[in-house]
N, C-alpha and C positions, 0 to 999 in steps of 0.2 A: 504494500498501498504506499502513495506519496502521500505523505500526509501533509508537505505543502501545498499542493494542487487537489486536494481531497477527491481523490481518485481510488477505483479502484477496479484493478485488470486481472479476468478471469479467463479459463479457456475453458471447452471440453469437443469430448469427440461423441458419437451415436453412432452404431451400424442396424440399418436397418436390410433382413435377408427376404428374396422375394422368389419364386420359384422361375427362371427359364421357360422362355417359349418361342426362342429365334435359336437358331444353328448357323454359324458363318464356316465353312467349308472351304480350305486351299487346297487345291488342287491344280496337277501339271502335264501336259503329254509332252512328251519326251522323245525323239526319234534322232540317232545318229549316220550318218551315211558319209559315204565318200563326196559324197558333191553336194554344195549348199542349197542348191534347188529343192535337190530329191528330197533333201533334211526337213526342209520347207513343205513341201507337198505332201510327204507322209504325214508330218505333225498338223496340219490342218486337215488333213484328212481323217486321222484319228480323233479330232478336236470336233469335227460336224459330224462323228458318231454319238460322242459326248454328248453335243447342244440333241442331236434327233432325242436320247434317250430321257436328257431331264427334261425336254417339252414334256414326256409323259406325268408329271408329276406340280398339282395344281400350285400347290402351296411351296414350289420351290421356283428362284428367280439366279438366272446367269446375271451376277452385278456389273463383274468387269472381268477383260484379258490382257494381256500383255503377250507379247514375243521378243525371243532375244534368239541371236545366234553367238555362238562361240566354237573355237576351233579347239579339239581335242591334240592334245601334244603327248608326247609320248615319255619314256626314262630320259633323265639326263634335260630334259626340255626340248627334246628335238622334238621337231614338226611334224605332225604326221597326217596326210593327206583325209583325215575324217574332220566333221562337220555337225554338231548336234544344235538341235532347234528344240527351245523349248519355249512351250507356251503356256500361263498362266489363267488358272479359272477362280473366282470365288464363286461361291453358292449362297444365297440365303433362302434359308429354311426354314417357312414359317407354321411347320408341322412337323412334332418332335418324333413321331413314329414311325415317320419313313426315313428318319438318319438309316437304320440298316441298310436297307435294301437299295436307299439311293448309294451311297458310298461300294457299295458289291456292287451295283449296276454300271457306274463311271467305272469302276475299275476292270469289269469287263467290256467295255464300252471302248477302253482306248487311253486313257487317263494309265498312267504308270508312276504317280509318285501322290500319295494322301500329304500334303504339306502339313495342316492343322484341323481342328474342327473345335469350334471354340463357341461356346453357350452364352447368350445376354437376354436380357427380357427388352420388350418394346417399351415399359412405364420406366426406361431408367428416369425419363427427367421427371417426372411425376413420384417417383420413389427418392430422386436425389433433395426436389423440394421437400418432401417429408420428413429425409434426415436428418435436413438442416435444422428444421423447427424442431428435434426430437435435441440437437445438439444444444441451441438456445436457449430449450427448457430445462435443460441438464444446466448450463452457465447460470443462469438464470438464481439456482436454486442452491450453485452454488454458492454464488456472491450473495442473498437472503443469507445463508447459514454463516457466510463471514462479518457481515456487517453487525447481524446479530452479536455473533461472541467478541465484539469490535466496539461495541455500544454505540454504532452508527448508523445513520438511515441510508436503506440504497436510492438514490437518484435516479434519471434518467439515461439512459444509452447515451455514449459521447465520440467512442468510436467502436468501428464495427467490424471485421475481419475475418476472410475465411483461409484457409493453412490448406494444401495438399494431406492426405489420410490415408492410404488402402489399407482396408482390413486384409485384404485378400493377402498381404504382406506381412503380419503380422509375424510374431513368434518367429521368425526364417532366419535360418544361421547362428550366431553367437552375439545377434543385437537383441539386446529385451523386448516386449513385445509391449504396445502403448497402452496404457490403462485404458478401458471404453466408457464411459459415463451413461450411456444409455446407450439401451440392446433389447431388442424382442427377443427374448428367452424362448416364445413360442418356435420362432424360424431358426432359432441356435439351433434343435436339434435336430435339422432335417442338412445333413449333408450335400444334399445335391442341391442347394440354395444358392444363389447368386449376394454376396453380402455389397453391398452399396453404402461408403460411410463420409460422413463429414467430420471437419474441424471448424469450432467457431473460436474467434478469440473477440472478447467484448470489454471494454471499460466504460464501466457505469463511475456518475459523478456521486460525491457523497454531501448529503445534505445536513 
């Protein structure tokens, strides 16, 4: 507490967990040939088969793709007359029950590298707004308790800022996990849920 300015600074974190309802699947079609034109051609042919397969899923959308060609080199960095064409694809999956047949199908259709499958939620923005309010409420509870203990009265907010807080990185490695001031305990028991966090720092005027 800075008595000369009559202020009280507190911070708080909050976590809210929600069920994922969207998946982002990243995959690649890679073809290696002696001729770059042939590598491109075979990669595009395989990609076309993948696209046709994906169109059979109403809740799956092909969001982006990129093409890259690299020269394959041998031992001791000696050039070899081979070229590898890579086409990256990203699928947005809005129905999680189709994940298994979708991944199996795109690999059978011609994709030969599954880069990643990430689960998220379409309600991220509203969830983030909610968890911010949870953090603000927790910060106020702290401030009220500290003000009462110091025998002063809590006034209006003078400054408010949001810090970076990722609950999914907590308790990793040798770094101690940050304390969580407000958490939905019902959601905490479900390991498949996505944790959305917020950290708020608030400076109150003391009156």
